[in-house]
C-alpha positions in Angstrom: -46.9 -17.4 -23.2 -46.9 -15.2 -20.0 -44.9 -17.7 -17.9 -42.4 -17.5 -21.0 -42.5 -13.8 -20.9 -42.2 -14.3 -17.3 -39.4 -16.2 -17.2 -37.3 -14.6 -19.6 -37.7 -11.0 -17.5 -36.5 -13.3 -14.8 -33.7 -14.5 -16.4 -32.7 -11.1 -17.6 -32.7 -9.7 -14.2 -30.8 -12.5 -12.9 -27.7 -11.8 -15.0 -28.0 -8.1 -14.6 -27.6 -8.6 -10.5 -25.0 -11.0 -11.0 -22.9 -8.6 -13.9 -19.9 -7.5 -12.5 -18.3 -4.4 -13.2 -14.8 -3.5 -13.7 -12.8 -1.9 -11.0 -9.8 0.6 -11.8 -8.8 2.2 -8.4 -5.9 4.8 -9.1 -2.9 6.2 -6.9 0.0 8.6 -7.0 2.4 9.7 -4.9 3.1 12.8 -3.8 5.4 14.5 -1.0 5.2 17.9 0.3 2.5 18.8 -2.4 4.9 17.6 -5.1 4.5 14.5 -7.7 6.9 11.8 -6.5 9.8 11.7 -8.4 13.2 9.8 -8.7 14.9 13.1 -10.2 14.3 15.6 -7.7 14.9 16.4 -4.0 12.4 17.6 -1.2 13.5 20.1 1.4 11.9 20.5 4.8 12.6 17.8 6.3 14.0 16.3 9.8 13.2 17.8 13.3 14.2 20.9 12.2 12.9 21.1 8.7 16.4 21.8 7.2 16.8 18.2 5.4 16.2 17.7 1.8 15.4 14.2 0.8 15.5 12.1 -2.6 13.7 9.1 -3.4 15.9 5.8 -4.0 12.5 3.1 -3.8 8.8 3.7 -3.2 6.7 0.4 -3.9 4.3 -1.0 -1.3 1.6 -4.2 -1.4 -1.9 -4.2 -0.7 -4.5 -6.7 -0.4 -8.6 -7.3 0.4 -9.9 -4.4 -1.1 -13.4 -4.0 -0.8 -15.8 -1.3 -2.1 -18.5 -0.2 0.3 -21.8 -0.4 -1.2 -24.7 2.0 -0.2 -25.7 0.0 2.8 -22.5 0.1 4.9 -21.4 -3.3 3.3 -17.7 -4.3 2.0 -17.7 -6.2 -1.1 -14.7 -7.8 -1.8 -13.1 -7.0 -5.8 -11.9 -9.6 -7.4 -8.7 -8.9 -8.5 -7.5 -9.2 -12.6 -4.7 -12.1 -12.5 -2.6 -10.4 -15.1 0.9 -12.5 -14.0 2.8 -9.4 -13.5 1.6 -6.8 -10.7 -1.4 -8.9 -9.1 -1.9 -12.2 -7.5 -4.9 -13.6 -5.6 -5.9 -10.7 -3.7 -2.1 -9.1 -3.4 -1.4 -6.5 -5.2 2.1 -4.8 -5.6 2.2 -0.2 -6.4 5.2 0.5 -7.8 5.7 4.6 -7.8 9.7 4.5 -8.7 11.0 4.2 -12.2 14.5 3.4 -12.0 16.0 6.9 -13.2 18.1 9.1 -10.6 18.5 7.3 -7.5 16.2 5.1 -8.0 18.3 3.3 -10.5 20.3 1.2 -8.0 17.3 -1.1 -6.8 14.5 -0.1 -8.6 13.2 -0.9 -12.3 11.6 1.2 -15.0 8.2 -0.6 -15.1 5.5 1.4 -12.8 2.3 0.0 -11.6 -0.4 3.1 -10.0 -3.6 0.8 -10.4 -4.9 -2.1 -8.8 -7.9 -3.6 -11.2 -10.5 -6.1 -10.8 -14.2 -6.7 -11.1 -17.0 -6.2 -8.3 -20.7 -6.9 -9.0 -23.0 -4.1 -10.0 -23.7 -1.6 -6.9 -23.7 1.5 -6.1 -20.4 2.4 -4.2 -19.4 5.0 -1.6 -15.9 3.9 -0.3 -13.2 1.3 -0.7 -11.2 -0.2 2.1 -7.8 -2.2 1.6 -4.9 -3.4 3.6 -1.5 -2.3 2.9 0.7 -6.1 3.2 0.0 -9.8 2.7 -1.8 -12.1 4.5 -0.2 -15.1 6.5 -0.6 -17.4 4.0 1.3 -15.7 1.2 3.8 -13.6 3.2 6.5 -16.7 4.1 6.7 -19.0 0.9 9.5 -19.0 -1.2 9.5 -16.2 -3.4 11.4 -17.2 -6.0 8.5 -20.3 -6.4 5.5 -18.2 -6.5 4.0 -15.9 -9.5 4.6 -12.1 -9.6 4.7 -10.0 -8.0 5.6 -12.0 -4.6 8.8 -12.9 -6.5 9.9 -9.3 -6.5 13.3 -9.8 -4.5 13.8 -6.2 -3.4 10.4 -6.7 -1.5 11.0 -9.9 0.5 13.1 -9.8 3.7 13.3 -13.9 4.3 11.1 -17.0 4.9 10.8 -16.6 8.7 9.9 -12.3 8.0 8.4 -12.4 5.1 8.1 -9.6 2.7 8.4 -5.7 3.2 4.7 -4.4 3.2 6.2 -1.1 2.1 9.9 0.1 0.9 10.3 3.8 1.6 13.7 4.3 0.7 15.5 8.0 0.5 18.7 9.6 0.3 19.2 12.6 2.3 21.7 15.8 1.7 23.4 15.0 5.3 26.4 13.1 5.3 28.1 9.9 6.8 25.0 7.5 8.9 23.0 10.0 8.1 23.1 10.0 4.3 19.9 7.2 3.9 17.1 6.9 5.5 15.2 3.5 5.0 11.6 2.6 6.2 10.7 -1.1 5.4 7.0 -2.2 7.1 6.7 -5.8 7.4 5.5 -8.5 10.0 7.8 -8.7 13.2 7.7 -11.5 15.6 8.0 -14.4 13.6 9.1 -17.8 14.8 10.7 -20.5 12.9 13.5 -22.7 13.9 15.4 -21.2 11.0 15.3 -18.4 9.3 15.0 -19.9 5.9 11.5 -21.8 6.7 8.2 -20.2 7.7 6.4 -19.8 10.8 3.7 -21.9 11.3 1.7 -19.5 12.9 1.3 -15.4 12.2 3.5 -13.1 13.5 2.9 -11.8 16.9 2.9 -8.4 15.3 1.8 -8.1 11.9 1.5 -4.4 11.3 -0.9 -4.4 8.5 -2.7 -1.4 8.5 -6.4 -1.0 7.2 -6.9 1.9 4.9 -10.5 2.9 5.1 -11.6 5.9 2.7 -15.3 7.1 2.9 -17.0 9.0 0.5 -14.9 8.2 -2.6 -16.1 7.4 -6.0 -13.8 4.5 -7.6 -14.5 5.9 -11.2 -13.3 9.0 -10.6 -11.3 9.9 -7.1 -7.3 9.1 -6.8 -5.7 7.7 -3.7 -2.9 9.6 -2.8 0.2 8.4 -0.6 1.9 11.6 0.8 5.5 10.8 2.1 5.5 14.4 3.2 2.9 14.1 5.6 4.0 10.6 7.0 7.8 12.3 7.8 6.7 15.3 8.5 9.0 16.4 11.6 10.8 13.3 12.2 13.7 12.7 12.9 16.3 10.9 10.2 16.9 7.5 10.7 16.1 3.6 9.6 13.1 2.0 10.8 12.7 -1.3 9.6 9.3 -2.7 12.3 12.0 -3.1 15.1 9.9 -2.8 18.8 13.4 -1.1 20.1 13.7 1.5 17.2 13.1 5.3 18.2 12.4 6.1 14.7 9.5 3.5 14.3 8.1 4.8 17.3 7.3 7.7 15.6 6.3 6.3 12.2 4.2 3.7 13.1 1.3 5.8 14.7 1.3 7.7 11.6 0.6 4.4 10.2 -2.1 4.1 12.1 -0.1 1.1 14.4 1.0 0.2 17.4 4.8 -0.3 17.5 3.8 -2.1 20.7 1.5 -5.0 19.5 1.4 -4.1 16.0 -2.3 -3.6 15.6 -4.2 -1.0 14.2 -5.1 1.4 16.5 -8.7 2.8 16.9 -8.9 0.9 13.4 -6.1 2.7 11.8 -7.8 5.9 12.0 -5.6 8.0 12.7 -2.9 6.5 9.6 -1.5 10.0 7.7 -0.2 7.9 4.3 -3.4 7.6 2.4 -6.2 9.9 1.3 -8.4 10.7 -1.6 -7.3 13.2 -3.7 -8.9 16.6 -3.6 -8.7 19.6 -6.2 -8.3 21.9 -3.4 -4.9 20.3 -2.4 -3.6 20.4 -5.5 -4.7 24.0 -5.9 -1.4 25.9 -5.1 1.1 23.4 -6.3 3.5 24.7 -8.3 2.7 28.7 -7.5 
C-alpha cells in the first residue's frame, strides 16, 4: 500500500513538473511617446528635428523566443502553430492596420502578440531574435505556410526575407518624400537570384534582444520607432554596407554594419524595451 501511495505521488509530481504553461508575449508600437498609427503625423524627425513622418508599413519577424528562468537559463518557448502568424519558431508581428497611408501595402489584419507554451517554472526575462533562421530564410515563399508566404516581407530567394519593414512617408518633397527601412541578411551568394544560397549569408543582420526583469504575464514589449530614428537623416536603408543611412541606423539595432553581427551582444539596441508606467505618465499632457 505504501509503495502504491509513493508511486502515485511520484506520478503526480512528474506530471506537475512536466506541465507546460501558456505564454503570451505582448508587443506595442510607439513613436515619440504616442501610440503607433497609420493615420497620424509625428513631428520632430531628421537631423534638424523639423520633419514630420507618417507610417506606411510596420511589420517584423521574431524567432527563437526564450524565457530566462531564476537560474539564468534560457528556456525555449514552443510556439503555437496557428497557420496565420506563427510557423515553427518564427512569428510575424504586424502593427499596421491597412488604413491611411498603410492602405497601399498593408492589410487590415494585425498581430501584436506571440503565443506558445513553456515548462512550468519562474521566469525573469525574455530573449528573442528579430529575424528568420537561415534554413527558412531562402525558401520559395509561395510554397510555405503563413506567415512566410507574406509577399510584402520577401525580397527574393537569394536574399531571403525582410526581417523588419518600417516604411514611412515624410512631409518633405521629391526624393525625400519616402523613408524606407528594410532589415535583412546581405552577402548572400547563389548562382542566380532565383535560387537560395547553400551556406549562410556573410552578414546575417539578426539582432538578439534581451530584456531582464520582465514578467511575461503582465509586462509589454514596446518597440519604439521614435528612439530608433532620433536625429537620423531621412533616407532609405536596405541593409547595404555602402549606405550612409544604414551606418547611422545599424548601431541602434545593436548591429555592426560591417560584419552584420551583434555588437556587445546587441546590448545597445534602441528599438525594444520593457514598457514602464513612468514612460507613459505624461503621454497626452
